[in-house]
N, C-alpha and C positions, 0 to 999 in steps of 0.2 A: 445475599452473597453467600456462595459456598464456602466451606471451611477448607482451609489448605490441606494438602495430604500429610498424613503422619511422617514424622521424621524417620529416616532410613537408619540413623545410627543413634546410639544411646548417649554419646559423650556430648558435652556441652559445647557445641561449635555450630556455625551456621550450616543449614542442610547442604548449601552449595560448595562447602569446603573440599568435598571430594566426590561431588555429584558427577554423574554422567548424563549430559544433555544429548537428545536426539534431534538435530535439525531437520524440520519437516519443510520440504519446498512445496507447498499446498497443491499448486497446479499440476505437479508431477507424482504425488503420493498415491492418491486413490480416487477415483471418479464414481460418485454415487448416482449420478442423474443421466449418464449416458451422453453428455456432451463433448467428451473427449479432453475435459479439463478436470483436474483434481479439485476436491471441495472439502468443506469442513465435515459434512456427513461422511465422506470417505474416510477421514481421519478417524471419526468415532468408529467406524465400521472395522478399523484396524487396530483398535486399542488392545485387543487380546494379543495380537502379534507383538505389540511394542512391550506389553507386560511380560510376554514370554521372552523376549530379547533381554529384558532386565535393566532397562534404562530408568532413570530417576526423574527426568524432567524433558518436556518437550520445549523447542524453540520453533515457533512458527513464523516463517518468512511471511511478508506483509499480506494481510487479508483485509485491510481497510479499503474503503470505497477509492477507487482509482479508474482513470481511464486507460491504464495499462501501457503507457508509452514506454515505461521501464518495469513492467511486469509487477507493478504494485509499489514501487518505490517513488512514484509520483502520485502523492495521496491528495485526493480532492476533498474528502471528509474524514479526518482522523477519528471520529466518534461514530462510526458506522462500518459495517461489513459490506464489502462489495457483493452484489448479487451473483457474480460469477462463483463465488465461494459459499454463499448461503446467506445468513442473516445473524443478526445479534443473538437471537433465541438459539441458533445452531452453535454459537461459540459458548453460550451459557450452558448448553447441553454437553459439549465437549469438556468444559471445565468441570462439570459436576461429575461425569463418568470417568474422566481421568483421574480425578481426586479420589473416587472410590476405589481405584486401583493403585492409590498411592503414587500417582504421577502428577507432577506438577506442570503447569502451563505457563509459558512465557511467550511474549509477542515481540515482533518487530516494532520499533518505533523510529520515525523518520522526521528528526527535528531540524535538519539543515535546510530542507527546501519543502516546497508544496508542489502540487500539479498546477500547471498553467490554467486549469479548468477550476480550481479552487475559487470561492466566491470572493475571497480577498484579492486574489490576482485580477480577475475579471473586473472588479470595482476600481483597482488601480489603473488598469488600462482605460476605462471610461473616465476617470477623474482627471488625468492629465498631469504634467510636471508640476512640482511643488506641493501636490495634495497630500492630505493626511493618509489617504489610501496607498500612496507610493511610498510612504515611510516605512511600511511593513516589509518592503522588499528593498533590494540594492539597485535602485535606478540612478543612472548618471547621464550627463550630457556626453556626446561623443567629442572626440579630438579631431583637430584639422579644421580648415576654414568653414565647412558646413555641417561639422559634427559627424562626418561620414566615417571616420575612424573609431574602433572601439576605445573606451576609456582606458584601457592598459592592455598588456600583451598577454594576459593569462590565457593559457589553453584549457579547453574542457577535457575532463578525464575520458570522455567518449569521442574525442577528435574534434578538430576545429577550434575556434576561438570559443572562450567562456563568456561571450557577451552576444546578445540577440538585439537588433533594433526594432522598435516597435512603430507601427503607424498610428500617428494620433487620430484623434476622433474627427479632425478637419481634413483627414487624408494625406497630411504631410509627414515624411519621415520624422520620427521624433527621438526620444531618448533611448538608451540602451539599458538593458537589465542584466544582472550577472546570473549565470547558471554554470556552476563547476561541473554539472553532468549534463544531461541533455536539455535542449531549449525547452522542453515540455517541463522542466523541473527548476523553476526560478527559486534562488537563494533567498531566505529570509533575513531581514535585518535584525540581529539579535540585540541591537542597541535600542530597539523599540520595546517598551515594558509590554505592550500588549501581546507580543509575540510570545513572551514567557508566560504570561497569564493564561494565554490560550493553551499552551502546552500543559500548564498545571492542571487545568480543567480536563484535559485528555487523559492525563495520568490517573487522576481520580476517577474518572468516568470507568475505566477498565479495571483499576484496582478494586473499586466497590463491587464489580462483578465477580471478583474472586481470582483475577490474573495474578500469578505469582511473581511476575517480573517483566523486565523488558530487556531486549538486545538492542542497544541504540546505534543506529545506523550512522556512519561517519562522525563518530563520537569526537574525533580530532577536528571536525570542521566547526561551523557555526561562526566562530569569532573570525573577524577579518581585520587586516592590519590598517592602522589609520592612513587615510589618504590613497589606500588601494595602489601602491606604487608598481611599477613594472618589476618583473622577475629577472634576477640575474642569471638564473639557470632554469630553463624551461623543461619541466617533466611532463610526461603526457600519459602516464599510467598511474593508477591508484598506487600501486605496489612500489612505486619508485620515489615515494615522498621522502624528502630528507630536510635538513635544517635550512636549505635555500628555497624551498617551496613555500611561497607565501600563501597559498591557498589554505593550508592546513597548519595545526599545530601552533596556532596563535595564543599567547599568555591568556587572552581575555576568555578563552574557552573555559578556564577553570572556575570562573565566577558562576558561570552557567551551570556547570556541573554541581556546584555546591548547592545552587538553588534546587536543582532537580533532586539531590539527595535529601534536602530538607522536606520535600513532598514525600519521597519514599519512606523517610522515617516516621511519617504518621502511620505507616502500615507495616508493623514489625513482621519479619520473616519473608519480606519481598526483596527481589535481587535486581540489580542493574549489571549488564556486562556490555562494555563499550567495544565498538569496532575501532581500533586505534592502530593506524599505519604509521608507526614511528620507529625510527631505527636506533634512536639515542635512549639509552636506558634511563638516565637521569629524567629526561622529559617524559618517557613512558610512565616512570613511577609517579609523577605528579597526578596523573589521571586516578590512580587508585589510592591516593591518601584517605585517611579515615573518614574525611567528610566529603568525598567525592564518589567515584564509581565503586561498586563492590567488587567487580572483576573487570579486567581488560584483556581482550583477545591479543594474544602474542602469537605471530604467524611465523616465527623463526623455524619451528619444525616443519611447517607446511613448505617452507622455502628451501629446506636443506636437500642437497642432492643425496643420491645412495652412496654415502661415503661415511665411514665410522668416525672419522675425525670431524667431519662437518656436523654430523649429527651430534656428537658430544658437545660440540661448540654451541650448537643450537640449544641443547638443554641447559648448559651452563649459563649461557646468556639469558635464557627465559627465567631461570632461578634467581640470578643476579638482579634482573630488573624489578623484581617486587622484594627483595630481601631488605633493601633499606626503609621500607615503609610496612613492613610486616605483611605484606600483601599475599594473596593466594595466587600460585601460578596457574595458567590455563594452557591446555594443549589442544591442538587440532591438526589433522593431516589434510583435510579437505572442506570445502564449503561450496555453495552456489556460484562463488567468483573464481574458484581455483580448480585447475585440472584435477580430475580424480587420481587417487595415489597409483592404481593399477597401471594407468597409462604413463603417469610421470615417472614411475620407476622401471618403465622399460616395455610395458604392454605384455599381453599374452601370459604364459605360463611364468615366464621370469617376473613381470610385474606383479602378479597375482602373488607369488611367493614372497616377494619383498613386501608388498602390502601386508600380508599376513603376519610378517616378522614385525613389522612397524607398529602394528596394533598392540602387540605385546610390549613393545618398548613404551608406547604412550600410556597404555594402562597400568604399567608398573611405576610410573612417575606420581609423586605425591601432587595434589592439586585437582582441578576440575577439567573435566574431559568433554570435548564437544565432537559428536560423530555426525556425519552428514549422511542423510537417508540414502540408502544404497551402497554405502561402504561395506556394510555387514554382509552384502551379497557378493562383494568382489567386483562390483560393476566397473567397466572401463569408460573412458570418454567415448563418444560416438562421433565419427566422422560424417556429419549430416551434409546432404546436399545443398548447393547454394541456395536454392529457391525455398528450402525449409527454414533457414536462418531468421531469427526474430530479435535477437539482441540488438539495441540501438548502436552498439559499436559497429556493427557490419556496415550500416547505411553511413554513419557519420565519419567513418574511416575511408569512405570511397571504396568500400569492398577489398580493403587491404587487411584489416583485423577481423577474423571470424568471430570473435566474441566468445560469450561463455555458454552458449546453448549445448554444447557437446557434453557438459555435465549436469544438465538439467532435463534430459530426457526421462519420461515416465517410467516408474518402477515395474518390473515384471513380478507378478504375484504367482500365477499359475498357468498351466497348459503348456502347449508346444509351438505356439504362433503367436504374433501380435494380435491383440493388445494384452496378451498374457493375463488376463483378468483386471488389468488397470481400469478397465472400462467396458461398456457392452458396445461401444462405438469403436470399430476398427480405425477411424481417422482420428487419431490422438493429436493433441496440439502440437507436439513435435514427434516425428516418426520414430517407431521402435525398431530395433534391428530384428532380423529373421533369425538370428543364431543365438538368442538368448534363453532357449529352452532349459538349459542346464543351470541357469542362474536365477531362476524363479525361486521365490521364498518357499513355495511348496517343495520343489526339488531339493532345495538345500536343507530343509527341515528333516527330510528323509535320509539325508546322507551324513554319516557321522563324521566324514572327512571334509565336509564343506567349509567354506569361510563363515557362513551364519552359525554353524555349530561352534567353530572356534571363538567367535565373538560371544555367543551365549555362555560357553564354558568360562571363559576369560572374565566376563562381567560377574558371573556367580562367584568365582574364586575371589576376585577383587572385593566383593562385598562381604564374603564370609570368612576368609582366612585371616588370621591375626598377623601374618607377615606383611601385609600392606599397611600397618599402623606407621604413624610418624609424618613428620613434615620435611625430613631432609634425606638426602642420598649421600654416599661416599663412592667414588670410582675404585673399581676392583683392581688395584695394582696396574700392570701393564701387560694385558693379556696377548698382546702381539699386533702385528699390522693388520689393518682391516677388521680388527675386533673391538667390540665395546662391551664392558660389563660394569654394572653398578649395583649397590646394595642399598635397600631401605635401611637406614640406620637403627630405628626402633624396632621394626618388625622383622627385619634380617632377611627380606626376600632378595634374591639375586636376580638379576635379568642379564643375559648375554645375548648380544647380536652378533652374527657371523656375516661380514660383508667382505671377507678376505677371498672368496672364489674357491676355497677348498675346505673340507671337513676339518673340525677342530675338536681338541679334548675340552671337556667341561670342568669347571672347579667342582669341589667336593659339595655334595648337597643332593637332596631328593628332587629330581625332575617332576614338577607338578603340572607343567603344560609346555608343549613345544609347537611351533607353528608349522613344523614338518617332522616326519619320523626320524628318530636318530638312527644312524647306520653304524652298527658295531660299537654303540656307546658314544659315538661322535656326532657333534651338531653339524648338519650339512651346510653348504654355502646358501646364502640368501634365507637364512633362518634364524629364529630367536627361541629362547626358552626361559621359563621361569625355575628357579630352584628355591626350595625351602631349606 
C-alpha cells in the first residue's frame, strides 16, 4: 500500500476540510494509447499539469469494469479496472505517482445498482422467482391480470418506467426488476446482508491499495420505502428530487451510511463524499452526521442563476445545511452531470467573464471545493450533432432530452486543431470543436490573462495567504443592487461580486486578485475580486 500524500496544512484538521478536488472524467481527460478514449495512463501523463494547477486531490469518475451502458456507472466488477481505462496495476501507479506529488486520489463508488452483466444479476435471471439470487435485487411480480403492468408508477431518471420485465428461463414473460436509472442498471436490495458485505469487501480492496476515499454515487438512494408504494408526484430528473420522491432520501439509507463509515474508520485519513440531491436542509444534514459521510455534495451554487441575491441565498443555504451538525460545506459549479458554467452563465465572452468571477466567489468560501476538469480552461458546453450523442438519456427520452454529453467532450491540451493533443487518434469518443485552439492548456499556460492563469493564481493565494483562515463568513453590509460582498471572519479576506451590469466602487482594502482588470479603480460588471 502506498502512503497517503503529506498534509497540505499544518493545523490539526482533516485534510479535506479546505481541499480542492479536481474531478477527472477519465474517458475525456487524456488518451495514452490512441484509441480515442482517455485512460489511467493518460492521467499519469498529466500529473505534472495537475500539480502545476495546484489541486489537492483527484476524484476519478468510474474506472471499474463495466459494459459502459452509462459510461461506467453500470459496474459489472467493482474490484477490477475496465480494460478501456487500463488495469489495476495502472491505478496502483497513478496512486503512487500522485502521492509523490502530494495529490490524493479518490474514486467513484456505485452502491445503488450494478450492471445487468454483473454475475449476480445474470445468476438472478437464471434462478427464477423466489430464489436466493433474486433477493439481491428488487424483483417483483407485475400488476394487472397477467402481471403485465409495472409493480408501481415510479419513473426512471433516464426516462420511461423504472421497471423492466424479464423473460423467464421457460420463455414466458416473468417478474419485473427495479432500475431507477437505465434498464442496464438494476437496483440492489440493501435489505440483503450479502449486498453490504460485498460492498465492504470492495471498500477494503481499494483502500488497501492506497485510495484516499470515495465519491459515493447516488448516496441518497439505496434504501427503498416499505411496500414500494406509488408516488403522489412523479419527478423525472435527478435534480428535481423533493420530499415526495419515494425513490430517494428514505430514512433507511442512514443505517447503510453508518456501516460504510465504520469500514472507513478502519483507515484513518480516508474520506467519503456523497452525491446528495436533497433540497431539505435538515434531511441533508443527516447524511453528514459524525458517524455517516465525511462530506456531502451541496449543489445550490451550481443551480443558482447569475443573480447576486440568488447566489447569496445559495451560499447561506449551503452554510446553514451543515451548521447544525458542525459539518464541512462543499462547493461546486459544475460536474459531469451539469452544464458547464461558461454556457450556463450566458456563453461566449459574457459567460466566460461570469464563470471567471464565480470561481473567485467559490474559492473565497470556507470548506471543500470540487472543480470539474476543463473548468480551469473556461470550456463551454458543446452542441454536438445528434449522431454523436451517447448519453442513455437521449435514447430513453425518445430523442427529446439531449443528455449530458455536451459537458463531457475531451479536453484540449495543445495544438490548433482536433484532437488537440488529447489523443493521437483524430476520431475521439465525442467529437471536439474546431475552434478550441485558444482554449488548450498549452495556449492558456502562456497567456497571463487566461482562465487557467486565473485558476492557478487563485489556488496559490488560497493556499498561501492567511486571509483565507477560518470557518465562517459575514456579509459586507448592503453594497447595492446586483452586488454581493462577504468577508472571512478570521482571515479578513473580502470577496466582492458585481452582477449589477455597471462598474462599482470597491470597499477599502488591497486588491490581491480580480477576475477582470479594474477600470479607473472600479470593478467592472460581471467580475469579482479579492481584497485583503
